[in-house]
N, C-alpha and C positions, 0 to 999 in steps of 0.2 A: 407354338408348339406345332408340328406335320403329325398328321396322321402316320400310327405305326407301319414302317416299311410291308411286316409281314401280310397289311390290312390294306395296302392301297398308299399312293403317290404317300388344338392342349385348348331399406330406410338408412340413412347417413350411418359413416361408420365412423368415429374419431377417438385416436385415441394418445394419452400422453401431448405435452405441452406443444411441442413442432409440427406431428404430421397431419395430413387431412389424405384420405382415400374415401370415397363412397362406391355402395351400390348405387347403378341404376335400375330402376323398377325394370324387370322384366316384362312384355309388356303380351306374355303368353301366358295363361293360367292354367298350372295344371290341373287335370283332372283327375277323378279318384286312380290312386294307384300307381300317378306319373310323381316321380320325382321332380319337387320343388327344386327348380335350378338355382333362384334366386338365392332363395335359402341353403345350397349347397355352398356359393360363393359366396353369403355372409360368415360362416362358418370354417371355410377358411380363412378367410379374413383374419374374422377375429381368434384363430389356430396358433396366429402367428404370438410369439413375446410381445408384452405393450411395450419393453423397447426400443423393438426390431420395428412393428406396426409405427409406432411413434415417428418414424423418420421418414415415413412414407410421404409423400409430399405433390400434390397435387395428381392426382390420377384419379379416373374414375373404372370401375368393371363396371363391365354393361354384357349382359345375354344375348344373342341371334341366334338365329334357328340356325345360318347357309352361312359358307365363308365364300366369296366373289368361287367360278367355276373351276377356275385355274390356279387356285391356291386350296391345296390341301390340308385344310390345317383343322385341330382341335382348339387351337384359341392362340391369338397376337395379342401380342404389342407392340403400341403406337407410342414415341414420345419421345422424351429425350433423356437418358437413364439420368439417374440422381450422380453418377457418377464424372458424369461428362458437363451438368449445370455448373455454366460458371456466374462469374459475376453481371453481368448482361442477360440473365435470365430472369425476366419478368414479364408480364402481362401476356400471358402465354396461355392456349387453351388447354385443357387439363388433357396428363397422356391417358389413353385407351389402353386397359383389357380387354381384348372381345373373347369369350366362351360362344363357342360352337354347339349348340345342342343336337343339333341334327346329326353329325358324327361321332358326337359321345354316345349319343340313344343308335344307332345303326352299331354301333364297336361293341358297347356292355347295357346296352339294356334290357340283355334277359334278365339281369339279375342286377335291382335295385340297391344292394349294398357294393356289389362292383361299379356300377355306376358312381355312385355316392363317393366313392374311394377314388377314380376317372376324375372328374368333377373338378378336387380336391387337391390333386397331385398336378395338373394342367394351371389350373389358379396358380397356387404355388409357384408353377414354371412362371407361366411369365410375369410374378411378383419379380422371383430372381431378376428377370430381366430387366425393371424396373429397377432394383438395386447396383444397375451394370453388369450383371452378371452373365456368360456368355453360353450359347450350345454348348460350343468347345468342350467349355470349366465346366460347366454342368456334365458337361460326360467322362469328364475326366475322375469328377467326386461323385459319379456313378447316380445321377439326379436326374436324365433325362427323361 
């Protein structure tokens, strides 16, 4: 998920029998008053309906401080969407959903409630990409 245009250039969790997604440890511990990004990412993942979460497959969610300087992003999905996986899909590293702390804190950090809501929105946006939903379709659905 890219930064909003108006502001500048988005413990293992298992559910269901088929799905597998896990939140990888966030290396930075929140100080008092900070929003715990790992907790917010886990909360967004657990907010998915069980049957939908059960379809998630081979994906890790991580929190990093900043995207590359040439990538003005809040979050990033890297991998093979479920809709493009065929019979040859095997033995590949997990897909990766990265949530970038720095841009989210700069944009929404003045209000902890707003920051938590935006973290959730970015996580769900990137999970949509894991399910093969494009940015264009998310715009059509008014979910970008």
